[in-house]
KEVEXMI-797393 format. One line per 2 residues: number of its first residue (from 1); their letters; for each residue x, y, z of C-alpha. Coordinates in nm, 3 decimals. Example, Ala and Ser with C-alpha at 12.3 -4.5 7.8 and 13.67 -1.06 7.14 Angstrom:
1) as) 1.230,-0.450,0.780 | 1.367,-0.106,0.714
This chain:
1) mg) -0.183,6.026,-2.659 | 0.006,6.048,-2.315
3) vg) 0.327,5.949,-2.161 | 0.227,5.586,-2.062
5) kr) 0.238,5.477,-1.694 | 0.522,5.707,-1.562
7) pv) 0.408,5.924,-1.265 | 0.467,6.278,-1.348
9) fa) 0.644,6.495,-1.100 | 0.547,6.891,-1.207
11) ii) 0.772,7.175,-1.056 | 0.584,7.460,-0.933
13) gr) 0.691,7.800,-0.775 | 0.710,8.171,-0.866
15) pn) 0.970,8.310,-1.098 | 1.350,8.320,-1.041
17) vg) 1.321,8.060,-0.743 | 1.546,7.798,-0.936
19) ks) 1.313,7.592,-1.121 | 1.469,7.590,-1.418
21) tl) 1.829,7.509,-1.253 | 1.702,7.219,-1.073
23) fn) 1.479,7.092,-1.357 | 1.867,7.051,-1.569
25) kl) 2.009,6.913,-1.295 | 1.755,6.629,-1.231
27) vg) 1.806,6.550,-1.586 | 2.110,6.585,-1.665
29) rr) 2.184,6.803,-1.927 | 2.128,7.196,-1.988
31) qa) 1.711,7.161,-2.139 | 1.627,7.455,-2.011
33) iv) 1.753,7.820,-1.998 | 1.826,7.955,-1.676
35) qd) 1.911,8.289,-1.669 | 1.906,8.571,-1.380
37) ep) 1.611,8.752,-1.528 | 1.225,8.637,-1.399
39) gi) 1.012,8.519,-1.654 | 1.229,8.311,-1.949
41) tr) 1.069,8.048,-1.870 | 0.716,8.026,-2.030
43) dr) 0.600,7.702,-2.149 | 0.588,7.357,-1.979
45) ne) 0.926,7.134,-2.051 | 0.889,6.782,-1.985
47) al) 1.168,6.503,-1.953 | 1.225,6.164,-1.891
49) ch) 1.437,6.081,-1.586 | 1.601,5.773,-1.420
51) yr) 1.730,5.747,-1.081 | 1.854,5.400,-0.989
53) dr) 1.630,5.170,-1.120 | 1.343,5.362,-1.154
55) ey) 1.170,5.631,-1.379 | 0.958,5.977,-1.377
57) il) 0.822,6.234,-1.577 | 1.005,6.594,-1.461
59) vd) 0.793,6.894,-1.578 | 0.964,7.204,-1.545
61) tg) 0.693,7.524,-1.620 | 0.706,7.902,-1.548
63) gm) 0.694,8.099,-1.292 | 0.348,8.176,-1.157
65) lg) 0.208,8.497,-1.035 | 0.504,8.687,-1.210
67) ee) 0.523,8.782,-1.539 | 0.439,9.166,-1.604
69) da) 0.291,9.130,-1.880 | -0.058,9.086,-1.887
71) ff) -0.088,8.868,-2.184 | 0.143,8.618,-2.093
73) sa) 0.095,8.638,-1.716 | -0.231,8.497,-1.773
75) sv) -0.094,8.185,-1.988 | 0.159,8.130,-1.780
77) qk) -0.047,8.057,-1.493 | -0.287,7.844,-1.681
79) qs) 0.004,7.669,-1.831 | 0.137,7.573,-1.461
81) ek) -0.227,7.538,-1.363 | -0.273,7.280,-1.613
83) ai) 0.085,7.128,-1.466 | -0.050,7.115,-1.133
85) ad) -0.345,6.926,-1.253 | -0.135,6.648,-1.502
87) ad) 0.073,6.591,-1.217 | 0.074,6.280,-0.929
89) vi) 0.370,6.507,-0.766 | 0.426,6.818,-0.713
91) lf) 0.781,7.006,-0.613 | 0.705,7.331,-0.469
93) vl) 1.012,7.530,-0.519 | 1.086,7.836,-0.271
95) da) 1.396,8.069,-0.227 | 1.552,8.032,0.133
97) le) 1.740,8.409,0.007 | 1.410,8.589,-0.022
99) gv) 1.204,8.378,0.243 | 0.802,8.362,0.243
101) tp) 0.663,8.628,-0.008 | 0.304,8.633,-0.040
103) vd) 0.293,8.476,-0.371 | 0.412,8.192,-0.222
105) ea) 0.194,8.178,-0.003 | -0.086,8.220,-0.297
107) vq) 0.075,7.955,-0.461 | 0.074,7.700,-0.109
109) nl) -0.358,7.794,-0.132 | -0.370,7.690,-0.488
111) lr) -0.152,7.351,-0.387 | -0.343,7.248,-0.112
113) ks) -0.678,7.294,-0.301 | -0.546,7.049,-0.555
115) ek) -0.493,6.813,-0.285 | -0.200,6.657,-0.469
117) pv) 0.163,6.561,-0.245 | 0.320,6.853,-0.199
119) fh) 0.711,6.841,-0.159 | 0.834,7.166,-0.027
121) ii) 1.188,7.234,-0.146 | 1.378,7.518,-0.041
123) nk) 1.607,7.594,-0.279 | 1.943,7.834,-0.267
125) te) 2.035,7.719,0.132 | 2.428,7.756,0.079
127) gr) 2.571,8.044,0.267 | 2.322,8.269,0.404
129) ga) 2.058,8.087,0.314 | 2.055,7.836,0.590
131) ar) 2.013,8.106,0.834 | 1.654,8.200,0.687
133) le) 1.537,7.852,0.709 | 1.332,7.829,0.975
135) ef) 1.102,8.091,0.866 | 0.977,7.810,0.593
137) yt) 0.823,7.642,0.878 | 0.526,7.850,0.886
139) lg) 0.432,7.692,0.564 | 0.329,7.392,0.795
141) ae) 0.505,7.129,0.614 | 0.869,6.926,0.613
143) ly) 1.122,7.120,0.411 | 1.378,6.949,0.202
145) pi) 1.662,7.228,0.182 | 1.891,7.223,-0.155
147) ss) 2.133,7.366,-0.328 | 2.049,7.304,-0.746
149) eh) 2.376,7.549,-0.820 | 2.618,7.421,-0.593
151) nt) 2.438,7.062,-0.659 | 2.426,6.974,-0.260
153) gl) 2.084,6.806,-0.115 | 1.958,6.665,-0.469
155) sd) 2.031,6.313,-0.369 | 1.864,6.322,-0.019
157) ml) 1.565,6.482,-0.196 | 1.561,6.239,-0.455
159) dv) 1.571,5.946,-0.157 | 1.297,6.084,-0.040
161) ly) 1.063,6.097,-0.376 | 1.230,5.763,-0.480
163) ph) 0.914,5.562,-0.350 | 0.694,5.763,-0.565
165) fc) 0.865,5.638,-0.864 | 0.772,5.389,-1.117
167) pa) 1.018,5.105,-1.149 | 1.182,5.037,-1.520
169) eh) 1.101,4.719,-1.561 | 0.721,4.798,-1.591
171) ea) 0.607,4.735,-1.997 | 0.708,5.094,-2.107
173) pk) 0.579,5.236,-2.485 | 0.874,5.145,-2.743
175) eg) 1.088,5.448,-2.776 | 1.020,5.657,-3.131
177) pt) 1.189,5.917,-3.255 | 1.330,6.268,-3.156
179) vv) 1.141,6.524,-3.385 | 1.283,6.879,-3.362
181) ll) 1.035,7.137,-3.507 | 1.225,7.400,-3.660
183) gr) 1.158,7.712,-3.917 | 1.133,8.145,-3.876
185) pn) 0.939,8.301,-3.614 | 0.572,8.274,-3.663
187) vg) 0.551,8.002,-3.903 | 0.307,7.785,-3.689
189) ks) 0.573,7.569,-3.488 | 0.360,7.630,-3.111
191) tl) 0.052,7.555,-3.267 | 0.112,7.225,-3.452
193) in) 0.268,7.085,-3.147 | -0.046,7.174,-2.934
195) av) -0.262,7.059,-3.260 | -0.079,6.719,-3.211
197) lk) -0.128,6.701,-2.811 | -0.472,6.807,-2.879
199) ee) -0.426,7.071,-2.619 | -0.328,7.454,-2.611
201) ri) 0.011,7.326,-2.448 | 0.256,7.548,-2.548
203) lt) 0.211,7.951,-2.561 | 0.099,8.094,-2.905
205) se) 0.072,8.434,-2.990 | 0.129,8.653,-3.338
207) ra) 0.404,8.813,-3.142 | 0.750,8.727,-3.279
209) gt) 0.925,8.498,-2.947 | 0.692,8.373,-2.767
211) tr) 0.866,8.070,-2.766 | 1.245,8.181,-2.619
213) dt) 1.365,7.818,-2.503 | 1.335,7.466,-2.674
215) id) 1.052,7.283,-2.515 | 1.048,6.885,-2.530
217) vl) 0.677,6.763,-2.558 | 0.655,6.344,-2.439
219) vt) 0.414,6.193,-2.660 | 0.262,5.865,-2.716
221) ha) 0.074,5.771,-3.036 | 0.040,5.418,-3.158
223) gk) 0.237,5.261,-2.893 | 0.535,5.407,-2.948
225) dy) 0.736,5.694,-2.801 | 0.797,6.024,-2.952
227) lf) 0.968,6.324,-2.812 | 0.862,6.646,-3.020
229) id) 1.101,6.913,-2.940 | 0.945,7.325,-3.016
231) ta) 1.234,7.573,-3.048 | 1.241,7.938,-3.104
233) gi) 1.180,8.139,-3.414 | 1.561,8.139,-3.613
235) rr) 1.622,8.507,-3.792 | 1.850,8.615,-4.053
237) rg) 2.195,8.648,-3.813 | 2.170,9.021,-3.908
239) kv) 1.832,9.065,-3.716 | 1.931,8.829,-3.417
241) vw) 1.900,9.054,-3.062 | 2.216,8.989,-2.798
243) gv) 2.061,8.792,-2.529 | 1.766,8.576,-2.490
245) eq) 1.693,8.599,-2.832 | 2.070,8.470,-2.947
247) ys) 2.083,8.212,-2.666 | 1.771,8.093,-2.786
249) vs) 1.872,8.020,-3.146 | 2.196,7.866,-3.002
251) ra) 1.928,7.597,-2.875 | 1.757,7.512,-3.161
253) qs) 2.104,7.427,-3.317 | 2.146,7.178,-3.084
255) ai) 1.839,7.100,-3.019 | 1.913,6.968,-3.426
257) kr) 2.214,6.755,-3.328 | 1.953,6.588,-3.059
259) an) 1.720,6.488,-3.374 | 1.674,6.175,-3.575
261) vv) 1.408,6.429,-3.775 | 1.350,6.775,-3.845
263) ll) 0.993,6.917,-3.898 | 1.085,7.266,-4.127
265) lv) 0.811,7.436,-4.128 | 0.716,7.700,-4.393
267) dg) 0.494,8.006,-4.416 | 0.258,7.886,-4.735
269) ne) 0.101,8.214,-4.721 | 0.410,8.421,-4.676
271) gi) 0.616,8.194,-4.973 | 0.943,8.034,-4.900
273) te) 1.214,8.209,-4.823 | 1.604,8.218,-4.823
275) qd) 1.588,8.159,-4.471 | 1.398,7.859,-4.481
277) tk) 1.678,7.751,-4.749 | 1.955,7.801,-4.541
279) la) 1.779,7.685,-4.241 | 1.720,7.349,-4.445
281) gm) 2.098,7.341,-4.504 | 2.184,7.340,-4.165
283) vl) 1.978,7.027,-4.122 | 2.103,6.838,-4.402
285) ea) 2.435,6.946,-4.309 | 2.436,6.830,-3.934
287) gr) 2.335,6.470,-4.110 | 1.919,6.455,-4.001
289) gl) 1.612,6.346,-4.118 | 1.392,6.613,-4.306
291) il) 1.061,6.668,-4.391 | 0.922,7.021,-4.497
293) lv) 0.561,7.139,-4.415 | 0.374,7.360,-4.554
295) nk) 0.197,7.545,-4.325 | -0.127,7.727,-4.333
297) sd) -0.199,7.551,-4.615 | -0.640,7.683,-4.600
299) lv) -0.472,8.025,-4.681 | -0.253,7.872,-4.982
301) kk) -0.588,7.673,-5.150 | -0.775,8.020,-5.175
303) ke) -0.513,8.206,-5.352 | -0.540,8.121,-5.747
305) gg) -0.258,7.966,-5.817 | -0.145,7.934,-5.530
307) ek) -0.024,7.603,-5.487 | 0.152,7.603,-5.811
309) ei) 0.344,7.905,-5.721 | 0.431,7.731,-5.429
311) eq) 0.607,7.428,-5.603 | 0.792,7.678,-5.797
313) ql) 0.878,7.830,-5.520 | 0.996,7.452,-5.355
315) lr) 1.198,7.368,-5.710 | 1.351,7.723,-5.701
317) rf) 1.476,7.664,-5.347 | 1.626,7.360,-5.290
319) pf) 1.770,7.244,-5.587 | 2.026,7.087,-5.325
321) vs) 1.754,6.821,-5.221 | 1.742,6.537,-5.441
323) dl) 1.397,6.355,-5.207 | 1.234,6.667,-5.095
325) qt) 0.954,6.532,-4.838 | 0.669,6.750,-4.852
327) my) 0.362,6.773,-4.655 | 0.071,7.050,-4.688
329) is) -0.069,7.095,-4.332 | -0.284,7.350,-4.150
331) am) -0.178,7.341,-3.797 | -0.418,7.563,-3.701
333) eg) -0.732,7.401,-3.850 | -0.565,7.040,-3.746
335) kg) -0.548,6.928,-4.114 | -0.288,6.675,-4.212
337) vs) -0.194,6.603,-3.832 | -0.307,6.246,-3.807
339) rl) -0.092,6.177,-4.167 | 0.246,6.357,-3.999
341) fr) 0.304,6.047,-3.788 | 0.336,5.757,-4.090
343) ki) 0.557,6.041,-4.282 | 0.813,6.099,-3.948
345) dk) 0.817,5.670,-3.907 | 0.908,5.630,-4.243
347) vf) 1.201,5.878,-4.247 | 1.266,5.729,-3.902
349) eg) 1.301,5.403,-4.040 | 1.534,5.494,-4.332
351) yh) 1.771,5.675,-4.103 | 1.849,5.356,-3.951
353) tr) 1.802,5.173,-4.247 | 2.085,4.899,-4.254
355) vt) 2.162,4.700,-4.628 | 2.389,4.390,-4.611
357) tg) 2.690,4.396,-4.827 | 2.525,4.099,-5.048
359) dl) 2.203,4.294,-5.165 | 2.413,4.609,-5.180
361) nr) 2.620,4.473,-5.460 | 2.374,4.299,-5.641
363) ff) 2.197,4.643,-5.658 | 2.516,4.785,-5.754
365) ek) 2.611,4.554,-6.044 | 2.231,4.667,-6.168
367) il) 2.230,4.998,-6.161 | 2.639,5.021,-6.309
369) gm) 2.529,4.817,-6.613 | 2.223,5.018,-6.685
371) np) 2.449,5.385,-6.664 | 2.800,5.316,-6.592
373) ps) 3.016,5.586,-6.542 | 3.203,5.759,-6.794
375) py) 3.555,5.733,-6.849 | 3.834,5.989,-6.692
377) rg) 4.097,6.091,-6.856 | 4.089,5.880,-7.123
379) kp) 4.072,5.543,-6.933 | 3.786,5.366,-6.802
381) vh) 3.669,5.399,-6.410 | 3.599,5.097,-6.231
383) ly) 3.313,5.105,-5.979 | 3.436,4.752,-5.790
385) yi) 3.197,4.753,-5.497 | 2.947,4.909,-5.241
387) tq) 2.949,4.862,-4.849 | 2.737,5.055,-4.572
389) tg) 2.918,5.128,-4.316 | 2.707,5.338,-4.078
391) ta) 2.371,5.434,-3.994 | 2.186,5.797,-3.879
393) pp) 2.276,5.883,-4.149 | 2.318,5.629,-4.385
395) nf) 2.679,5.599,-4.508 | 2.832,5.406,-4.761
397) vi) 3.150,5.393,-4.909 | 3.292,5.255,-5.262
399) ft) 3.621,5.152,-5.375 | 3.712,5.246,-5.712
401) na) 4.024,5.310,-5.957 | 3.975,5.628,-6.003
403) pk) 3.817,5.843,-5.691 | 3.853,6.157,-5.901
405) gv) 3.685,6.051,-6.166 | 3.333,6.013,-6.011
407) pe) 3.168,6.352,-6.050 | 2.924,6.479,-5.818
409) ny) 2.625,6.414,-6.050 | 2.711,6.049,-6.075
411) lr) 2.726,5.994,-5.708 | 2.374,6.188,-5.678
413) yi) 2.260,5.955,-5.949 | 2.389,5.665,-5.700
415) qn) 2.200,5.815,-5.414 | 1.916,5.828,-5.581
417) ql) 1.913,5.481,-5.670 | 1.999,5.440,-5.304
419) rr) 1.669,5.617,-5.177 | 1.452,5.394,-5.422
421) af) 1.572,5.047,-5.404 | 1.630,5.056,-4.998
423) gf) 1.338,5.321,-4.895 | 1.596,5.600,-4.767
425) lg) 1.336,5.843,-4.775 | 1.431,6.183,-4.641
427) vp) 1.771,6.123,-4.539 | 2.067,6.261,-4.653
429) ir) 2.301,5.988,-4.779 | 2.675,6.023,-4.753
431) ik) 2.898,5.853,-4.999 | 3.258,5.823,-4.977
433) lk) 3.517,5.711,-5.235 | 3.799,5.480,-5.163
435) er) 4.067,5.377,-5.423 | 4.156,5.027,-5.468
437) sr) 4.316,4.854,-5.788 | 4.125,4.545,-5.863
439) r) 4.290,4.317,-5.715
């Protein structure tokens, strides 16, 4: 697994110098949380970027040598050092307003040992920041002054970096699904990402709230690009604390809109909760494919009657999901991970499947013959024909003489038959009724 032949650019620096702001500007969207507080970014965040006719992978990192919490400080440092080792080019970001600090000098020494090309990006050079620019020449390197916040100097910087980018015409992996990991805190989302990558890519701990932001991770599997998005754990609304956590929840909800497929992780050891049900409803309402992963299945199997209890909870908690795609995994032990890509591909395929009108109506005639709709107000209900009006998710229109005469349970019958006939696995099917006379 990897990210193909595209060069990797890692943004490195101490906390609060504007690394995530620069990352967002170059990506072209607000992908990383930006807040005037050190230590917000803890994990590496990846994005595929384009400049003119070329491509590159951009990696945001946590602040080096900065977090007061000893556990996170060591873990963030390790993540940053891994990003340096994996990078082809380093963007070393410094703060013009604060000048060169001892931490900057320590980072500089570390980067020299890497023997990678290093570009010294002096951020916040607007206003009084420009006056301190000369101080940075003590680092003995060429400087590239910018202001990420005010969007100045970025095009000049990109022009300098341009020769290091990769021509877009190269044979890139086939673009695949965008997969969002969703769930309550501490159900194992980050552990699953690490199991997929077979490396400690995202910080994990028993503390709720370790993951604060949505983290994008590019994975290539079997010649196809997958974008995995890890999200912060979502607690019940009444328990969400104002500030970073509330913003993290908002970011997770936004991530769902970017997804084709959502992996909803539940803790098999704790059992399925009302919050899990609400999260599934959120995914289906957004019209995204859904796969439910029962994590910690190794612990479930050790309990007497554990699997049977989970099956009963699934039926009780998800009666509104007629085609719940379920997998039992153990992210910690890596069990079930190899099968996960096959399941994602099937749901992704169904999400984008389009059926011809001819095939649809031959199918429609058959299921109406097996189970015709009941009369409405003493008159027969005629369903004339069906057509597909869209994909992602699949949308259909049925023309009938009596839209109000087609009950919900009959629409569910049609949805279930559509799934069986055309492979719409794990995706919401939307059906709209339109009134029309026989003529």
